[in-house]
N, C-alpha and C positions, 0 to 999 in steps of 0.2 A: 860347874856354872857358880861362881864367888856369893854365899848363902851372904843377905843384908837383907835389908826393906824394898817391898815391893816401890817401885814405880813409875814415873808415865814413860814414852817413848823419849822425851825429852831427856829423860835422867830424873826427875824430880818428885821426892816419895810420895807414896800415896798412905792419906792417912785412915781411909774407908772406902774398902773395895765389894765392899756389903751391900749399900744401900745408895742411892740415887742421891743427888741433893733437891731439893722439894723446896718450897714458897710456902714455909710452913710444914709442921705436920700435917700428914699427911693431903697436899697439897700439890699444883703442879712441879713438876721437874723443870729444874733451870735451867735454860741454854751456858749458864756459866759449869756447868757442872763438864769440865773439858775430856776428864777420866771416863763419862760412859760417853761421849760423844769420841771421843776416841777410838775407845773398844768399840763400837758398833759399828765405823768406820771401818778400821782393820777388818773386820769380820764379815762385812759386804764382801770386799777385796780379795781375801785368804786364798782364794780359790784361781786357776788361770784356766784359760781355754783345754779342754781335753786333747788327746791326738785323735784325729780321725780315725785313723787306723791302727794298731797297739796299744791301746787306751793302758788296757791291764797289764799292768808287771809287776815285778821283784827285781832286784838285782844285788850285786857283790860284787867287793875287790878282790884280787886276788892277783899272780904270779904267773908269767908265761915264761917258759926254759927252754932255749934253742937246744936242743940233742944230737942233730945232724946237720952236717953240714950242707948247707944251698948256696954258698957263695958266687958258686958255676952259673947260679940262675938268677939271682938277685941281687943289687948296691946296696940294699934297708942294710941300716946301720946293726938296727937290732936284731937282725938276724945275722948278723955281721961271725961269729963266734960260738962252738958250741960251751956250751954254760952258761950264756949271756940271759941274764932273766930283765925282764919287762912288767912294770907297773900295768894292771889293767884295772879295767870295771864291765861286767857282764851287764845288760840287762835282758831277762827273758818276758815274755810279753803273752796273750792270744791276738789272733788277730782284729775281730770281727765285734767281741764283746766292748761294754765300755766302760767307764770305771770303776764301777759299781759292780760288775757280772765277776760270774764263778768263775775258779781259774780249770774247775772237774769239764772243759766240755769238749767237740768232736772240731776242733776248728787247727789250725799250723797253729806251732808256738814262733815268734822271735826269736834270734841267737842275736844281739846287737854287742856288739864287744870293741873296746878303746883300748888300744893298746896307747901308753903313756912314752912315746918313745923320746930321745935324744936329737931326734930331729920334729918334732911337732908329735900331737898326735893321729894315729893311726886308726881309722874307722871302718871294720868288719863289719853289715849291718846286711845279716844274714837271717836262716830260719831252720826249722828242724825237718825241715824237707830241702831234699837236692833239687826239686822240682817245685816250678809254681802254676797257677790257673791259665794264666796269658802270655804272651811273648812281645806285647807292644803296649807301652805305656801308656797310647791313645786311649786305651780301653779299661784301663787303672780306675778312675771314678765311677764309669756305667759297675763295672763288677763291684767295688764298694757297697756300689749304690744296694744292690741285690741283696747285700748281706748284711744294709743297716735295715731299721726302723719304713715299713713302708708311709711315706706321707699323705693318705688317707688311711689305712689302719691302724700305725702307728705301732705298729708288731713286727719283727720279721716272718716273709711270707715264703713258705717252699715256694708255690709258683714262681714270684720270681726270683729265686736260687737256680732253680730247676729249669726256670725259662733258658736262662743267663745260659745257663751248663750247655745246657741240651741244644743253644744256637751258638754255643762257642767251641767247637770238637777240638780244640785244643787242650781245653780244660781236662780231657779223657783221663790224661798218664795223673795230673794229681788229683782228681778226685777215686779214681782209685787206690790212692796211697793213703786220701785222707781215710777214706769206709773200710780200709784195711786192718790191721790190728796195731799199731803206730801210731793210728788219728786218735788216741788219746792218752799223751804220755800219764804215765802214775805220780810223774812227779819230776819236777824240772833237772833234777839231778841224774834220773834213769832217762836219757832224750838223748841221740846225736844232734851235732849241729853240723850247718854246712853254710861256707858262704855263698851257695845257689849261682850267684853269677861267675862268668867266665871276667877273670882278671886278668892285668896284664905283667908278670915279671920280666925286668931289666938289669945284667949286670955290668960288672965295670967295661964291659967291651964295647960294650952298646947293643948285644943281643937280647932279643925276644923273646918271649914265651909266651904261652897264655896256659891260664893256672887256674885250677876250681879248689877249693878249700874246704875239709872234710874236718870234723871234729867228734870222735870216736869216746862216748860214754868209757871209762872209768867202773862206774857202779854195774853197767849190763842196763842191759835194756828191760822197762817192765811198763805194762800200759794194765790200762783199765778198758772191761767192756760197757757197751753202754748201760746196763744194767748199773754196773758198780758207779760210774761215773752219775748216772741221776742221783744216785741216792749219797755220793760225796759231797756233790753241790749243791745237793740241799742242806746238806747234814754241815760242810762246812764250805763254806763259797771260799773263804782263804788257805785253801787246804798246799795248794804248790807253794803259797806264797811263803807259809807257815813251814810249808819239809824244809826250803832253802834256810830260811834264817835259821831253825834251830837245829841243823845239822851241822851247821858252822859253831852253832855256841854249843853245841857237845865238841866239837875239834874233827868232828869226821868232813874233811873237809873234802868237796867231790872235785874231781879232776875228769880231765878230755884227754885222752891222746891226739894231738895234731898232726894231718898228712895234709899231701899238697899232689894232686893229678896235672902230670906236665906236657905242655903239648907245644914243639915247633911252631912257631909264626904261620912256617912254607906249608905245615899240612893243612891248615884250617881249610884253605878253601878247596882243598882234594880231598878234605873226608867227606863220608857217606853222607851226613844229614849237617847240618846250618850250626856248628859248635856255640854258638854266641846265642841258641833260643832256649828261653829259659826252661823252655816245659820237656827239655830233656836231660838226659842225664848220659855221661860219655861210659860207654860200658870197662869195666877195670879192666878186660882183658887186653882191652885196646891200650889203656894209659894209668897203670896202675896206680894206688895213691903210694903214696911214700912218704915216710913217717919222717918227722924233724922237730918236734916239740912238744912240750906238756901246758896245758893250762891246768893251776889249781885255784880253786874259788876258797879264800880265808881270812874274809873279815865282811862282817854284813856292816851298813849304812849306820851312822847315826840318827840320820832324819830323814825318813822315805820321801817326803813332799821334796826335801834340798836335794836329794842327792839321786833320788829314783824316778818320780815326777817331772825334773827340774832338771835333769840330764839328757844332751843335747850327743845326736851321733848323724852323720853325711856319709854315706860314701863315697863323696866329693872329698873327703879330708884323708888324702896319700900322703905318702911320704916317697923322698927319692928310692928309685930302685921298685916301686910298684907302683901303678895306671892303671885307666879304664880298659874295657873293650869294647867292642861295638854294640854288644849285649842292647835291642833297645829298649826293651825294661830300665836296664841297668841307666842308661842316656838319661831316663827320664827322673828316676829317683837320683840324679846328681842336682840335679832342681828343684826337685820338691820335697825333700829331706831338710835341705838347709832354710830353702821359704818356708815350710812349718814351723821349725824351731824361731824361725826371725818372727814370727806373725804372735807364737802360741807364747816363750819365752821373754823375746824379746830381741831388741838390735845387739845387746850388750849378753847377750848369754853366754857365750867364750867367756864371761870373765867369774862366773861362778865356780868354786872350787873342784867342785865335781867334773867340768868340763875344761879347766885351766892345763895345759901341757904341764909337767912334772919337769922334764929337766933339763927344759930349753922356755926363752924370754918368747911370746907372742910380738913380731914388732911389727908394725901396721904402720897408716897414714889415718885410720880410720879413728875418726872424732866423738866425742858429746851422744845426744841420745839418751835415751831414757836409763837408768841405772846407768852411763858411766861412770867409773872407779877413779880417772882422773890419773891410772893410771905414767901414762904420757910426761905429764906435769908441761914445762915450757918447750919440749923439744918440736924443731918443726912439724906442719903437719903436709908437707909435701914431696916429692920425689921425680927428680933428682935433685937434690941441695948439698950446699958445701960446707955446711956445721953439724958433720958426722954423721949424718943419716944413716939410716939400713937402705941396702941398696940390691939388686938383683944380681942372680948368680949367673947369670947367661947359661945355665943349664939345666934342660927341660926334666921332667921327675922320670917321666917314659918315654920310651921309644916313640915316634910315631907312626900312623899304621896309612899304608897305601889306600886311595880310595879312588875308585874311576867311574863311568858311569853319568846317567845323569839324573836331575834328580826327581821323585814321583814319590805318593804315598802309597803304592801297590809294590808285593812283592812278591816275584815270579819266583818258585823251586828251583836253585843254583845247585843239588845235593840230590843224590840220589835216593838216600832217605828222610827228606823231607817232610813228612808223613804225620798227623795228629793222634795216628791211633797204633803205630809198629810198636814202642817203646811202653804204652799203656798192656797192649797184648804180652808182652816180656814179662812184664811183672807180675800179672795172671799167671799166667804157667810157672812163674819162680815159684808159688804159693805152693804148701801143702794142703792136702782135701780138705784138712781143718779149717784152713785160713782162708780155703776159699769159699766155704761154707757160711763164717762169720761177715766174709764183706757181702756175701750176696744179701744174706740178711740184712746187716747194714745198711746197704743200701734201699733195699726194697724196704723196710720202714721207713726211708725218709722219703721216698716214692709215694707212699703210700697216702701222704700228707699231700700230697700235688694235687688239686682240682680238676682240673683238665687234660684230657685224654690224650690229645696231639700232642701234649709237652711232654706227656711221661712214655709215648710211644720214641719221640726222638730221641729221648737221654738214653732210652733201652737199645736204641739204633746205635749210639755212639758206640756203647760197650760188645755191641754183637758185630761191631767194625773191629775194634780190638781182637775177639775172640770170639769165635763162633756159638764156646762153650757157655764162655760169660753171657754172652747178649741170653742165649735160649733160657741157662738158668735164673737170671733175674727175672725174663721178662717170666715164668711162670711162678716166682714168687711173688712178686708183683700183685698179679692175678688171684693169687690166693689171699692175698692180704686184704685185696680189692674189690672180692670177690666176684 
């Protein structure tokens, strides 16, 4: 910034920034002191509503580089040739904590990635876990209410958390993951990322494929025990944000190897479980991860508020060659994310530098609204028009999906393994004896804070259905802690 005299927001020089203007020495402050009024009024409006979820976060800019040919699966231009680079912005976050919460807590981590492609911004909004607690967006507000502060006590209540989880058996897989060793990453650099949802890729020939994204950390997985996290959260609440910023400042640019699982569309209906169920993973033995890119973070934001807090992401931001799937959680997020940022940041949030496309221009007929920047000048604001305005391409970004049946609000299992406990049991049995021990200790410690025996028993029974040994050991551990 150019050095010079301090000015008001209108550009007038400031004579005195130390004292308010008064009626005589020691007298009352005058309303004509516009610098004082301007500063106080601005201060009162400096904050915007924090995100309802994923409020606590950190971000960095970087580069995505294509390392393998995937053009047989997608026509997305930013993936069109090996060696091609695309600018990115990645925001990490915790899910449940508010803006001032500590980083080192047991909570999933958001992994929201914006690609500034030549066809517009593509947002991949995922987590550091491949699954989630629920499979239908209609349950999302209820779930988040259990993670946030109770309306009566004003605190997070374990009764609420475990009451919901125990009554929602589909959460068993994610809860097993969350209370295992990877439930508290040591830093944002030392964790994997996932698109989590199923998405569609489609190629130039019009063939469609279902895909799941994987980001494997090149730094290696590092985690914290509950005791280590408790100490770090108290000693340095900004631990993960600080670690990311300082690593980039040192030139130790974190990176991830990017891969994708690919399922031909025709196989989805016959697969042994619903491939669009967010509480389940696709076994790698069925659909191996195909590496196709490298993500590197190499530049810190200059201003956290402007670039991290005001950054917006929406899973509805697709580019040609990539689209949604029938995943019911994804379908809900296609609406909710855009609605949230229009409320939180404003209807013209896309005008901010961090949110604008880099290699192309947004050509819309949207006008006016809060902080509209006049980018369209005198161009017509309707379509079609005969004044050279933007026009439709007549080519959809993704391939249509066949649907059948009647409308309804219930979902009957249509796959052999549409079961809430199979994969949680598989995950438990993959663990070493030491990992199982830590998982049991973490779960028992959390359940010991629940006041009602029926909630505890219901929760333990979910893990018992996943694996008999899992439930038996957890029950004994909880009883030992509760007396």
